[in-house]
N, C-alpha and C positions, 0 to 999 in steps of 0.2 A: 504494500499499499504506499503510497505518495504521502510523506507527512505534510507537505509543504500543499497540497490540492485537496489532503482528504478522499482521493479517488484512487482507484486499484489502477494498477498497472493494465495494459491489456496483454501484455504477452511475459512469460519468466525471463524472456532476454532484455526485455525492457525494464523490469524487474533489476536487475543485474548491472546493467548500464548504469540506471538512477544509483542505485548503492555504491557503484564504483565512485561515479561521477561524486556524491555526498560526502563520501569517506576518504577520500583523497583529493578532489580535484580534478581528474584526469578523464578525458573522453579519450577512449583509443578507437584507432581504425579498424581495429579487428577483435572481435568478439567471439571465442566459440565455447559451446557447451562442452565441458569435460567429461563430468561422470554425476550419477546421484549417488549417493553413498548412505546408507541405513543400516542400524543393528540395535539393538537393546545394549552392547556395553561402549557405544563409541562417545558417549555423555554420560558420567556416573547421576546426573542428575535424571534421566529418564530417555524413553527411545526415543530417539534424534533421526530425522531426514535432512540431508543437505545436498543441493543440485550446484553443483562446482563448475565455475566459469574460467576461461583464464584469458588475457587479454594481451596484446602485445601493441607497443609504441615506439616509433624513434624517440632515442635519448633527448635530442633535441627539443623534441615535444611536451617534455616532461616538465609540469610546474606543479610540484607535489606538496598537498596542503591537508591538514587534518580538518576531517567533516564534523558531520551532527553528531554522530556515536562515538568517534575516534579521539582519546585525548592528543595522540599522534600520529604521523603519519611519516613511514620510513622506508629505504628502498635498503636490501640486504642483499650479499653474493650469494650465489647458491654454488656450490661446490660437490660433483659426486651428486646431484640430486638432493643434497641435504643444506638447508639454511642455518647460518650460525646463532640462531636467536631460539629462545623457547617458544613453543606454539602448544597452542589448546588442544586437548582431546588428540583428537588422529590428524591434525592439520599437517604434520610432518609427511604422512603418509599420501595424503591429496596433493602437496605439494611434487612429491615425488612422481606421482601418478601424472601432474601436468608437465613436468620435464622429461618425462618420459615420451609423451605423446608428440610434445614440441620437437624433441630428438629424432623422433621416427619420422613426422611430417615435414621436416627441413628437405631430406631425402628424395622427395617427390612432388612439392606443392612451392607454392610461390610465398609462403608463410614468411622467407627471411625479410621479403620487401617491406614487412610492417616494421621493421627493425633499423631499417634505413633510412637517412632523408629521400627525398623526391630523385636527388642526382648523387650519385654516390662513384667510387674510384672501386676498380676491380680488387684491389687489395682492401678495399673496407667490406667489400662483398665476403672476399675470402675469409677475411678475419670474422665476422659474424658467422659462417660456415664452421669455422675453426671452434669458435667458442660454443656452439651448440653441440655439435658434434664430439667436443671435448680432445680432439684432435688435429694433429696438422696435417693438412694439404698439399701436397706437391703444385707449385703454382703452375707448372705447364700444363699437368692433366688438370686442374681446377680450370682453368682458362679454356681448356678444349673443349671441356664437357658443357660448358655455360655458351658457349658459341655454335657447340652443336645442340643445345636445347633452346635456341634463338631465344632465349628469356630476358636478355639486354640489347639495346642498342646504345649507340653513341647519342651525347647530345652535341649537336653539330656546332661547333666554336668554342664549346665548354671545357674548360680546362683547369685543372687546380695548380696555381703556381706556388713559389715560396717554400717549396718540399725541400728538403736536404738532397734530392734525387732529382732528375730533371721533370719536367710539367707534368700530371698525370691527366690523361681524358677522363671525363665524366660521364657517366651512363646512367640509365633509368631502365625499369623495368617493363616489358613491352605485355603488353595485354593481348590474350588469346582468346576467342570466342569459345575454342572446344579445349578440353583438358587442360586449362588455363595453367602456364608456365611449369610443365611436366617434364621429370627430367626420366630421359629412358633407361638409365642406369642409378644405381645408387651411387652418391656421391661419398660414403662411407669406403665403396668399392674403389673410389679413385685414391682415398688418403693412403688405402694399405699399400698401392701399386710403388 
């Protein structure tokens, strides 16, 4: 229920987006339902059901702030599917499931696009994949895979200058009508070659 208007949200997704905005000040471009969790032993107070979502947003678009029910809002790094802060009830398992899903989806969808600015270098793109997959990917194999997949295009005349190396070409994701940004083979496979 929307506390401000006193009306019910039309969908569960709308409720999740509203809660995220209210508690963190963040409006993500990507939100996905993760899973429904429920059992008698999740919460010692009573039988509980939770519908978990995860959201993605580029770091530059984040202006995090505590909201209506949150005393504070903060970001914490995730290492090996674990966050270094105490979480209530079974929330560590929920977080681990979200990380597992994200790592899986990065191999065959455009989900990584939501973690980058609209224009980015191939080095930035590779770094996002390496962070999500938690492994190094050979540069040449990665770029070949990205090129073959046809998921990015150069932004004509757009370069990043002032880097310690030569200027870098900026790219953007290409939207396809069918199978949006699908990798024909796993990027994790490329990392192992």
